[in-house]
BAZA-841368 format. One record per residue (C-alpha): x, y, z; residue in three letters. Coordinates in steps of 0.05 Angstrom, whole numbers, plus 5000, padded with zeros to 4 digits. Each point is the difference from the previous one (the first is absolute). Layout:
<rs>
XYZALA...
</rs>
This chain:
<rs>
100066223300MET497450645041GLU495749935061LEU496350535021LYS496449955074ILE494950435024VAL496750105069VAL493149984993LEU497750095067GLY503350295063LEU496950005068ALA503250485055LEU498449535062LEU501050575064LEU499949835071ALA493350445034HIS498150105062SER491650005017GLY502050385068VAL497250754996SER505350485003ALA500750365066GLN498550694999GLU505950475025LEU496550745000ILE495650165059VAL494250404990ASN501350144930GLY492450144987SER500350495059PHE494649725036GLU502849945071ALA499150795007ASN493250485009SER500250544947ALA493750315034GLY493650104971SER503850244931SER508750125006PHE504950135052VAL506750304986MET505749505029LEU507650305010SER500949255040SER495649475026GLY498249654943LEU500449325021THR505949584970GLY502950574955TRP504550585021THR496850674969VAL504050594966SER497650695008ASN492549944998GLN494849484962ILE492349925007ASP497049395018LEU493650074961VAL493249655018ASN494749784942ILE494550295049ALA501050614965VAL504849924949PHE501449554946SER499449225011PRO506149655012ALA503149474963THR499649465067ASP496250205061GLY498250765021VAL506950354997ASN504650234956TRP505750435006ILE501150744969ASP507550084984LEU499850754993THR496750545050THR503850635007ALA506849684988THR501649404955ALA500149425059GLY502149304996SER499649425036ILE504849295009SER499949375022GLN506449575020THR497949264996PHE504549365006PRO502949674939THR505649424977ILE505150184968THR499049874927SER493249734998GLU494950304963THR494250425024TYR493450274960ARG497750755021LEU493250184978CYS496450655018PHE493650414981ASP500450684984TYR495550654969GLY498550764994ASN494250524996TYR505650334969GLY497649954927PRO493550345016ARG501250475048LEU505650314953ARG505349815051PHE506549694977ARG502349685066ASN498949244986ASP508549924988ASP501449295039LEU507049745008ARG501049305035VAL506749875033GLU502049345014LEU506650005055LEU504749615030SER502150475066GLY501650644968SER502349634927ALA494650114947LEU497549244970LEU495250344954GLN496550614978ALA492949994960PHE497250674981ASP491550044982TYR496050574978ARG493450004968THR500150464935PRO496150594997PRO493150074971PRO500750414936SER495950464997PRO500550135073GLN491549895020PRO497550535061PRO501249925067ARG495049535040GLU500149935068SER503349645046CYS495449475014LEU501049834921SER500949234987THR507549765017MET504149804937GLU502449355022TRP506249754950GLN500749304985PRO503249525049ARG507050074996VAL504949465015CYS507949945005ALA505349425010THR506350125041PHE505749625029THR502150195070ALA507350205016ALA499449905076SER495949695059VAL496050564995ALA496950434945THR495350685003THR496050314950VAL498250775001LYS494550294961PHE500250774993LEU497750624958ASN506450234979PRO499150795011GLY493250104984ASN494750365052ALA493750095004ASP497950784981GLY491949785012HIS498950045072ALA494049535021GLY501149464939CYS503549335004ALA502550084934GLY507549754999GLY502349274990VAL495349465027ALA502449375023LEU496149365027ASP500949225010ASN507949995001ILE503149274999SER506149715001VAL501749194994VAL505149594993PRO499649624921THR505749425008PRO503249834939ILE497649274986ALA505849515022GLN504349514951ASN495450034933PRO500849664943SER498750004926VAL497349274979ARG498449874929CYS493649644983SER502149744926GLN506050104954VAL498350084917GLU505249634957LEU500650334927CYS504549794935TRP500650214930GLU497249344966SER500449694927VAL493949884975SER497749234996ASN505249845050LYS498349645065ILE503250195069TYR500049735058GLN500350485067VAL503849675060GLN502850105069TYR504049785059GLN501350265071SER507649845004ASP505550174941LEU504349475030THR496149424961THR498149954932ASN493649815017PHE494350444970TRP492749945005ILE495250064949ASP495650685013LEU493349824968GLY498249764924THR504750114948PRO498850704958ILE499450164930GLN504150574977GLY496750604968ASN504450304961GLY500350615054THR500249965071THR497249305035SER498750165082CYS498149475056THR497650275065VAL502449555062ASP497150155065ALA503950055068VAL496749785063ALA503150275069PRO506449695030GLY500349644937GLN508449944985PRO504150354942GLN498749804931LYS504649994938PHE497250064938TYR500449784925ARG497649904934ILE501949344953VAL498549954920ARG497949414997LEU501849614933PRO
</rs>
């Protein structure tokens, strides 16, 4: 007689820490610096960050709102700029990078919204991500630099550290502004990196098993079980079951910590 055991319920029990994850990025929303009454061009001096070429630190007093606080970064000025920051990590541990990015480009008719994000261990590239908002079709009339920023949905990615320090770099891969006086390149704000520990010692538990067999009409069957096959002592599981000529089934709940069980189905005289 064929015995089919089907797991009906599975519970994945994962260890979880209720402690808030530690933020590893310094000045992720660029609030530690002042953009004055509108914006300032920086080639250095951005707290926590290393600047390559030149960027704009923009204030919402004149330009569009930030996603967090009052400042945001425009990576594209007269040259394509970049910012990078190195933060401590633990080898083989996982981390979650999140940030907001946007662009004036679609309404200003500039296509300077290419964004590349690199994660590096020393000079070795761990991962790279490329983002671009699709150009509108047809192109709308050019509007003022003060048009509303087109922030994209928040972006997040998970990575595994390869050393005790990891660098994140945001760059515009080669586009220059071409529209003096407008903040119109890649906009960045609210950058965050936090640890995302993998649950330790996860386990899977069966909450119940279903036992099924091919039965004969009007025959009586008894399901039995035992926890140790070294004896021939079997215990009845429930009451006898009358066969239906097709497949007969019964369910046995499995309590947490319950010893293993072996089952058999006996046809009664």
